[in-house]
C-alpha positions as CSV (number, residue, x, y, z in Angstrom):
1,M,-71.5,-183.6,-59.5
2,I,-70.3,-186.4,-57.2
3,C,-66.9,-187.9,-56.7
4,D,-64.8,-189.9,-54.2
5,A,-61.8,-187.8,-53.3
6,Q,-59.4,-189.4,-50.8
7,G,-62.3,-191.6,-49.5
8,V,-64.5,-188.6,-49.0
9,L,-67.7,-188.6,-51.1
10,L,-68.4,-185.1,-52.4
11,G,-71.6,-183.9,-53.8
12,A,-72.0,-180.4,-55.3
13,E,-74.7,-178.6,-57.3
14,T,-72.7,-175.4,-57.9
15,P,-69.0,-174.6,-58.7
16,K,-68.8,-172.7,-55.4
17,Q,-70.0,-175.8,-53.4
18,L,-67.4,-177.9,-55.2
19,S,-64.6,-175.5,-54.6
20,D,-65.5,-175.2,-50.9
21,Q,-65.6,-178.9,-50.5
22,L,-62.3,-179.5,-52.3
23,A,-60.6,-176.9,-50.1
24,S,-61.4,-179.0,-47.1
25,I,-59.5,-182.0,-48.4
26,Q,-55.8,-182.7,-48.7
27,L,-55.3,-183.5,-52.4
28,N,-52.2,-185.1,-53.8
29,A,-50.2,-183.4,-56.5
30,G,-50.5,-185.1,-59.9
31,E,-53.8,-186.7,-58.9
32,Q,-56.6,-186.9,-61.4
33,I,-60.0,-187.4,-59.7
34,P,-63.0,-188.7,-61.7
35,F,-66.3,-186.8,-61.3
36,I,-69.8,-187.8,-62.4
37,D,-72.4,-185.2,-63.3
38,A,-76.2,-185.4,-63.2
39,T,-76.4,-186.8,-66.7
40,A,-73.9,-189.6,-65.8
41,E,-71.1,-187.9,-67.9
42,G,-67.6,-188.4,-66.7
43,W,-65.3,-185.5,-65.9
44,V,-61.9,-185.3,-64.2
45,L,-60.4,-182.9,-61.7
46,D,-56.7,-182.2,-62.5
47,V,-55.4,-181.4,-59.0
48,D,-52.2,-179.7,-60.2
49,H,-54.2,-177.1,-62.1
50,M,-57.4,-177.3,-60.0
51,I,-59.6,-177.5,-63.1
52,V,-62.5,-179.8,-63.9
53,S,-62.3,-181.0,-67.5
54,P,-64.6,-183.2,-69.7
55,L,-61.5,-184.8,-71.0
56,S,-61.7,-188.1,-69.1
57,I,-61.1,-191.7,-70.0
58,K,-64.5,-192.8,-68.7
59,K,-67.2,-190.6,-70.5
60,F,-70.4,-192.3,-69.3
61,W,-71.3,-194.0,-66.1
62,T,-74.0,-196.6,-65.4
63,K,-76.3,-196.3,-62.4
64,K,-74.5,-199.4,-60.9
65,E,-71.1,-197.7,-61.3
66,V,-72.4,-194.5,-59.6
67,I,-73.7,-196.5,-56.7
68,E,-70.4,-198.3,-56.4
69,V,-68.6,-195.0,-56.1
70,F,-71.0,-194.0,-53.3
71,N,-70.7,-197.4,-51.5
72,G,-66.9,-197.4,-51.9
73,S,-66.3,-194.1,-50.2
74,K,-65.1,-194.2,-46.6
75,S,-67.3,-191.4,-45.4
76,E,-70.7,-189.9,-45.8
77,I,-71.5,-187.4,-48.6
78,R,-70.6,-183.8,-47.8
């Protein structure tokens, strides 16, 4: 999965990697962070409950949109 959380581009192959990376970032209460998986399906992280859910507004991402997330982040991928 990849996402841009607070300007930090995260990339994780396992739930543990994702959890470790999220723990290193200050997340805002009430925030909903969109994620993209390897099949370009959209997910969302609910920061208040710290769960990743498939219930997102944007279900499918194009290659161009994924590239825009990468290019729009403020830092390198972790």
